C-alpha positions in Angstrom: -18.1 20.1 0.2 -19.5 16.7 1.1 -21.4 15.1 -1.8 -24.9 13.8 -1.3 -24.6 10.2 -0.5 -26.9 8.6 -3.0 -26.8 4.8 -3.4 -23.7 3.6 -5.2 -22.9 0.1 -6.6 -19.2 0.8 -6.9 -17.1 3.7 -5.7 -14.0 4.0 -7.7 -11.2 5.7 -5.9 -8.3 7.5 -7.7 -6.8 6.8 -11.1 -8.2 9.8 -13.1 -6.1 11.4 -15.7 -5.3 11.7 -19.4 -3.1 9.9 -21.8 -1.3 11.2 -24.9 -1.2 8.4 -27.5 1.7 8.0 -29.9 1.7 5.2 -32.4 5.2 4.0 -33.0 6.6 1.6 -35.6 7.9 -0.9 -33.0 8.7 -1.5 -29.4 11.3 -1.1 -28.1 11.8 2.0 -30.1 15.3 2.2 -31.5 17.1 5.5 -30.9 16.7 8.1 -33.6 16.9 11.9 -33.8 13.2 12.0 -34.9 10.3 9.9 -36.1 7.5 10.9 -38.4 4.1 9.8 -36.8 1.6 9.7 -39.7 -1.1 8.3 -37.5 -1.3 11.4 -35.4 -0.6 12.2 -31.7 -3.8 12.4 -29.7 -4.6 13.2 -26.1 -7.8 11.7 -24.5 -9.2 11.3 -21.0 -8.8 7.9 -19.5 -6.4 6.3 -17.0 -7.0 3.2 -14.8 -9.7 4.6 -12.5 -11.5 6.3 -15.5 -11.5 3.0 -17.4 -12.8 0.9 -14.5 -15.6 3.5 -13.9 -16.4 3.5 -17.6 -16.6 -0.3 -17.7 -18.8 -0.5 -14.7 -21.2 2.2 -16.0 -21.4 0.6 -19.4 -22.6 -2.6 -17.6 -25.4 -0.6 -15.9 -23.9 -0.3 -12.4 -24.3 2.9 -10.4 -20.8 4.2 -10.4 -19.2 7.1 -8.6 -15.6 8.2 -9.2 -13.6 10.2 -6.6 -10.2 11.7 -7.3 -8.1 14.9 -7.3 -8.2 16.9 -10.5 -6.4 20.1 -11.6 -8.0 23.2 -12.9 -6.4 22.6 -16.3 -7.2 21.3 -19.8 -6.5 17.8 -18.8 -8.9 18.0 -15.9 -11.5 19.4 -18.3 -11.1 16.3 -20.5 -11.7 14.0 -17.5 -14.7 15.9 -16.4 -16.1 15.9 -19.9 -15.7 12.1 -20.2 -17.6 11.5 -17.0 -20.3 14.0 -18.0 -20.8 12.4 -21.4 -20.9 8.9 -20.1 -23.2 9.7 -17.1 -20.6 8.7 -14.5 -20.9 10.6 -11.2 -17.6 12.3 -10.4 -16.4 14.1 -7.3 -13.4 16.0 -8.4 -11.4 17.5 -5.5 -8.8 20.3 -6.3 -5.3 19.2 -7.2 -3.0 22.2 -7.3 -0.2 20.2 -8.9 -2.5 19.5 -11.9 -4.3 16.5 -13.4 -2.4 13.2 -13.7 -1.1 12.6 -17.2 1.0 10.0 -19.2 2.3 9.3 -22.7 1.6 5.9 -24.2 3.8 4.6 -27.0 1.7 2.0 -28.8 3.2 -0.6 -31.2 1.4 -2.0 -34.2 0.7 -5.3 -32.3 -1.1 -3.4 -29.5 1.7 -3.5 -26.9 2.4 -0.3 -25.1 5.0 1.6 -23.1 3.6 4.1 -20.6 5.5 7.2 -19.4 3.9 8.7 -16.3 4.4 12.3 -15.1 5.0 11.9 -11.4 5.1 15.6 -10.8 1.3 15.8 -10.9 0.8 15.0 -7.2 2.4 15.0 -3.8 3.0 12.2 -1.2 1.0 14.2 1.4 -2.1 14.5 -0.8 -5.2 13.2 1.1 -8.9 12.7 0.4 -11.1 14.7 2.9 -12.2 12.1 5.5 -15.8 13.4 5.6 -16.2 13.2 1.8 -14.7 9.7 1.7 -16.8 8.4 4.6 -20.0 9.7 3.0 -19.3 8.0 -0.4 -18.0 4.8 1.2 -21.1 4.5 3.3 -23.3 4.7 0.3 -21.5 2.0 -1.7 -21.9 -1.7 -2.1 -18.3 -2.1 -3.2 -15.1 0.1 -3.4 -12.5 -0.3 -6.0 -9.2 1.3 -5.0 -6.6 2.2 -7.6 -2.9 2.2 -6.5 -2.5 5.9 -7.2 -1.9 8.5 -4.5 -3.6 9.4 -2.2 -5.4 6.1 -2.1 -2.9 4.4 0.1 -3.6 6.8 2.9 -7.3 6.0 2.7 -6.9 2.2 3.0 -7.2 1.9 6.9 -10.4 3.9 7.0 -11.9 2.1 4.1 -11.1 -1.3 5.5 -12.8 -0.3 8.8 -16.1 0.5 7.0 -16.7 -3.2 6.2 -17.6 -2.4 2.6 -15.8 -4.9 0.3 -12.7 -3.6 -1.4 -10.9 -4.5 -4.6 -7.7 -3.3 -6.1 -5.5 -3.8 -9.2 -1.8 -4.1 -8.6 -1.1 -4.0 -12.4 2.4 -5.2 -13.2 3.5 -5.8 -9.6 6.6 -7.9 -9.3 5.5 -9.4 -6.0 8.2 -7.6 -4.1 7.8 -3.8 -4.4 6.7 -2.6 -1.0 4.5 0.2 -2.4 1.9 -2.3 -3.6 1.7 -4.4 -0.4 -0.8 -2.3 1.6 -3.2 -2.5 -1.3 -2.7 -6.2 -1.8 -3.3 -6.9 1.9 -6.3 -4.6 2.5 -8.5 -5.8 -0.4 -11.0 -8.6 -0.5 -10.5 -9.0 -4.3 -7.1 -8.5 -5.8 -6.3 -8.1 -9.5 -2.8 -8.0 -11.0 -1.0 -8.8 -14.2 1.1 -12.0 -14.4 3.6 -10.2 -16.7 6.3 -9.5 -14.1 5.7 -12.6 -11.9 8.0 -15.6 -12.3 5.5 -17.7 -10.4 2.0 -16.2 -10.5 0.3 -18.9 -8.4 2.9 -18.5 -5.6 2.3 -14.7 -5.5 -1.4 -15.1 -5.5 -1.3 -17.5 -2.6 1.0 -15.2 -0.6 -1.5 -12.4 -1.1 -4.4 -14.6 0.2 -2.4 -16.0 3.1 -1.1 -12.6 4.3 -4.1 -10.4 3.6 -7.9 -10.3 3.5 -8.4 -11.5 -0.1 -10.3 -14.6 -0.7 -10.3 -14.0 -4.5 -7.1 -13.2 -6.5 -6.9 -12.9 -10.2 -3.7 -12.7 -12.3 -4.4 -11.8 -15.9 -2.0 -13.2 -18.5 -3.1 -11.6 -21.8 -3.6 -14.0 -24.6 -2.9 -16.9 -22.2 -6.0 -16.1 -20.2 -5.9 -15.7 -16.4 -5.2 -17.4 -13.1 -8.0 -17.5 -10.6 -7.5 -18.2 -6.9 -10.9 -18.6 -5.2 -12.0 -20.8 -2.3 -8.4 -22.0 -1.9 -8.3 -23.4 -5.4 -6.4 -22.1 -8.4 -7.9 -22.6 -11.8 -6.9 -21.3 -15.3 -9.4 -19.2 -17.2 -9.0 -19.3 -21.0 -8.8 -16.1 -22.9 -11.8 -15.0 -24.9 -11.7 -14.5 -28.6 -11.6 -10.7 -29.5 -14.7 -9.7 -31.5 -12.5 -7.6 -33.9 -8.8 -7.2 -34.7 -6.6 -6.4 -31.7 -5.3 -2.9 -31.9 -4.3 -1.9 -28.3 -4.0 -3.6 -25.0 -4.4 -0.4 -23.0 -7.3 -0.7 -20.5 -7.8 -4.4 -20.9 -7.0 -5.1 -17.3 -9.3 -2.4 -16.1 -12.1 -3.8 -18.3 -11.4 -7.3 -16.9 -11.7 -5.9 -13.3 -14.9 -4.0 -14.1 -16.7 -7.0 -15.7 -15.5 -9.3 -12.9 -17.0 -6.9 -10.3 -20.2 -6.7 -12.3 -20.5 -10.5 -12.0 -19.6 -10.5 -8.3 -22.2 -7.9 -7.4 -24.8 -10.0 -9.4 -24.0 -13.0 -7.2 -22.2 -15.0 -9.8 -19.5 -17.6 -8.8 -15.9 -16.6 -9.2 -15.3 -18.7 -12.4 -18.1 -17.0 -14.2 -17.0 -13.6 -13.0 -13.6 -14.4 -14.5 -15.2 -15.3 -17.8 -17.0 -11.9 -17.8 -13.6 -10.4 -17.2 -12.0 -12.3 -20.1 -14.7 -11.2 -22.5 -14.5 -7.6 -21.5 -10.7 -7.6 -21.6 -10.8 -9.0 -25.1 -13.2 -6.3 -26.2 -11.0 -3.6 -24.8 -8.1 -4.8 -26.9 -10.1 -4.0 -30.1 -10.6 -0.4 -29.0 -8.1 2.1 -30.6 -5.9 3.8 -28.0 -7.3 7.2 -28.8 -10.8 6.2 -27.8 -12.4 5.4 -24.4 -15.0 2.7 -24.8 -16.3 -0.4 -22.9 -18.4 -3.5 -23.6 -22.1 -3.2 -22.9 -24.1 -5.7 -20.9 -25.8 -7.3 -23.9 -22.5 -8.0 -25.7 -20.9 -9.2 -22.5 -23.6 -11.7 -21.8 -23.5 -12.8 -25.4 -19.8 -13.3 -25.3 -19.9 -15.3 -22.1 -22.7 -17.5 -23.5 -20.6 -18.3 -26.6 -18.1 -21.2 -26.8 -14.7 -21.0 -25.1 -11.8 -20.5 -27.5 
């Protein structure tokens, strides 16, 4: 069924799912027959698309999330998260089940994610009529790199609606990520796997549509390529102790897009992203939360670290 195309600030495509959080004593985790986990093992809704949608909605943007979900307990958790946070969700049937992962989280906040790739199929598609209706109502579309988003890229690019994507820990070579990198107007990625972040950023801009590329670098801040110039954006000071880095990149992207849609220059958008990412690192892994607009503006107004 085609949803009513009410006005949308950002359409988030894909990336819905659940994570099971396991707090481990260290990473990498040495082999052992068993570990006693006294902090508990918890499952909560929230993968990359959910976190971007959550961040956008917390900042007051009209957000709509489109993805495939199973008729299963994991899908129920995702639906409940969107319902509780007032985020519009079009959930199409996924017979293979809702996407899920296990996150091993170390005491210093680092994580190792194990993704269940059986929850989907390479031939999965979004119905074109549904996708067109939602895209036409949006000011911006954020495309996650999960299936079946890759198949939607040509049609989305043809709409003329600005696109963004997050390549996460792309190494600059894996061909799976390239269609996303080249189709988007704004590209986010992590610098973690890049030997030369600025070189990769310039390659993206030279070969694709992007005029803005951001490579986040954790506590070292971020690299911003905009208007042909690369600048370093300092990290923001977290407002509380760092407990988990999960969702920090998604928070950065959401706050950057908030600034972009408000007409802010790229450098200020990146500062928004840095503040939101720092906030996300203070949120325990078993919770789904995002910085609000008042706290974001207050954080950007404060002194740089």
